C-alpha positions as CSV (number, residue, x, y, z in Angstrom):
1,X,58.8,-26.7,-32.4
2,X,60.6,-28.0,-28.7
3,X,59.4,-30.5,-26.8
4,X,60.2,-31.2,-22.7
5,X,62.7,-33.8,-21.8
6,X,62.8,-35.3,-18.0
7,X,65.4,-37.0,-16.7
8,X,66.2,-38.4,-13.1
9,X,69.3,-37.1,-11.6
10,X,70.5,-38.1,-8.3
11,X,71.2,-35.6,-5.3
12,X,74.6,-35.3,-5.8
13,X,74.6,-35.5,-10.1
14,X,72.4,-32.3,-9.4
15,X,74.6,-30.6,-7.2
16,X,77.1,-31.0,-9.5
17,X,75.2,-29.7,-12.3
18,X,74.2,-27.0,-10.5
19,X,77.5,-25.7,-9.2
20,X,78.8,-26.2,-12.9
21,X,76.0,-24.4,-14.2
22,X,76.6,-21.6,-11.3
23,X,80.6,-21.7,-12.5
24,X,79.7,-21.3,-15.8
25,X,77.2,-18.6,-15.8
26,X,74.3,-20.2,-17.4
27,X,71.5,-22.7,-16.6
28,X,71.5,-26.3,-16.1
29,X,69.4,-26.7,-18.7
30,X,71.6,-24.9,-21.4
31,X,74.4,-27.4,-20.2
32,X,72.3,-29.9,-20.7
33,X,71.6,-29.3,-23.9
34,X,75.2,-28.6,-24.7
35,X,76.0,-32.2,-23.6
36,X,73.7,-34.0,-25.9
37,X,74.6,-31.8,-29.1
38,X,78.1,-33.0,-28.3
39,X,77.3,-36.5,-28.1
40,X,75.1,-36.1,-31.0
41,X,77.7,-34.7,-33.0
42,X,80.3,-37.5,-32.4
43,X,81.8,-39.4,-35.0
44,X,79.9,-42.4,-35.6
45,X,77.6,-41.7,-32.5
46,X,80.6,-43.6,-30.6
47,X,82.0,-41.5,-27.3
48,X,85.9,-43.1,-26.6
49,X,86.4,-43.8,-23.0
50,X,88.9,-40.6,-23.2
51,X,86.4,-38.1,-24.4
52,X,84.5,-39.4,-21.4
53,X,87.3,-39.2,-19.4
54,X,88.8,-36.3,-21.1
55,X,88.8,-33.2,-18.2
56,X,90.4,-35.6,-15.8
57,X,93.4,-36.6,-17.7
58,X,93.8,-32.6,-19.0
59,X,94.2,-31.4,-15.6
60,X,97.5,-29.7,-14.8
61,X,100.2,-31.9,-14.7
62,X,98.9,-34.8,-16.0
63,X,101.0,-36.5,-18.3
64,X,99.0,-37.0,-21.8
65,X,101.0,-39.4,-24.2
66,X,99.7,-41.9,-26.8
67,X,97.2,-41.4,-29.0
68,X,93.3,-39.8,-27.8
69,X,91.3,-42.6,-30.1
70,X,93.4,-45.5,-28.4
71,X,90.2,-47.5,-27.4
72,X,87.9,-46.9,-30.2
73,X,91.2,-47.6,-32.8
74,X,91.2,-51.5,-33.4
75,X,94.5,-51.3,-35.5
76,X,96.3,-49.1,-32.6
77,X,94.9,-51.5,-29.9
78,X,96.7,-54.5,-32.2
79,X,99.7,-52.2,-32.3
80,X,100.2,-52.3,-28.5
81,X,99.5,-55.9,-28.2
82,X,101.8,-56.5,-30.3
83,X,104.5,-54.6,-29.1
84,X,103.8,-55.5,-25.8
85,X,104.1,-59.0,-26.2
86,X,107.4,-58.1,-28.3
87,X,109.2,-56.5,-25.0
88,X,107.9,-58.8,-22.7
89,X,109.2,-62.1,-24.9
90,X,112.6,-60.3,-25.4
91,X,113.2,-58.8,-21.7
92,X,115.0,-60.6,-19.0
93,X,113.3,-60.6,-15.7
């Protein structure tokens, strides 16, 4: 069984969706379904900021360093904070 879902898009969002669908030679509906599937299949339903912005960060020439889950991994966040604090304390300006 299938059902219909209606969403509201701005003119700019619709134009971007149409352009992406045309570039991939698929329907806008298929693109939306793929996006929904990605969200539903995500770890614990959470999507990190990195995941949302991945296409912008992975452009040719962009520097990719560091853990991809820093925005959701509290342990890594604490390590980075402590490291930055130590560097600031020991650094002579």
